[in-house]
C-alpha positions as CSV (number, residue, x, y, z in Angstrom):
1,X,-6.8,-10.2,9.5
2,X,-5.8,-7.0,7.6
3,X,-6.8,-5.8,4.2
4,X,-4.8,-7.5,1.4
5,X,-4.6,-5.9,-2.0
6,X,-2.2,-7.4,-4.6
7,X,-1.4,-5.6,-7.8
8,X,0.8,-6.5,-10.7
9,X,2.8,-3.8,-12.3
10,X,5.6,-4.2,-14.8
11,X,5.8,-7.9,-14.0
12,X,6.1,-7.4,-10.2
13,X,3.5,-8.4,-7.6
14,X,3.1,-5.9,-4.7
15,X,0.9,-6.4,-1.7
16,X,-0.8,-3.4,0.0
17,X,-2.7,-3.4,3.3
18,X,-3.8,0.2,2.9
19,X,-6.1,1.0,-0.1
20,X,-4.9,4.5,-0.3
21,X,-1.3,3.3,-0.9
22,X,-2.1,1.6,-4.2
23,X,-0.6,3.5,-7.1
24,X,-2.8,5.5,-9.4
25,X,-1.8,3.4,-12.5
26,X,-0.7,-0.3,-12.6
27,X,-1.2,-3.3,-14.8
28,X,-3.7,-5.6,-13.0
29,X,-5.6,-6.2,-9.8
30,X,-4.6,-9.7,-8.7
31,X,-6.2,-9.9,-5.3
32,X,-8.8,-7.6,-3.6
33,X,-9.5,-8.8,-0.1
34,X,-10.7,-6.1,2.3
35,X,-11.1,-7.0,5.9
36,X,-14.7,-7.5,7.0
37,X,-15.2,-7.3,10.7
38,X,-17.1,-10.1,12.4
39,X,-20.8,-9.7,13.0
40,X,-22.8,-8.0,14.4
41,X,-21.8,-4.9,12.4
42,X,-22.3,-1.3,13.5
43,X,-23.9,1.1,11.0
44,X,-20.4,2.6,10.5
45,X,-19.0,-0.8,9.6
46,X,-22.0,-1.4,7.2
47,X,-21.3,1.9,5.5
48,X,-17.6,0.9,5.0
49,X,-18.4,-2.6,3.8
50,X,-20.9,-1.1,1.2
51,X,-18.1,1.0,-0.3
52,X,-15.7,-1.9,-1.1
53,X,-17.5,-2.9,-4.3
54,X,-17.2,0.6,-5.7
55,X,-13.5,0.8,-4.6
56,X,-12.8,-2.4,-6.6
57,X,-14.5,-1.0,-9.7
58,X,-12.4,2.2,-9.3
59,X,-9.2,0.1,-9.1
60,X,-10.1,-1.8,-12.2
61,X,-10.5,1.6,-14.1
62,X,-6.9,2.4,-13.1
63,X,-5.5,-0.7,-14.8
64,X,-3.4,0.0,-17.9
């Protein structure tokens, strides 16, 4: 499974698999589904997982 981020902008739905590719401004977050690796997790994976909540909040601030 890969990351799946769907945004709506000007009536169009666009899917991204790389968080950094999402435009700086858009209309709405439709789907936010980061890939979570299977357990057990390394500390590095835990650190990445812990960042996803903040990344969603940041995306929501970029909505028009």
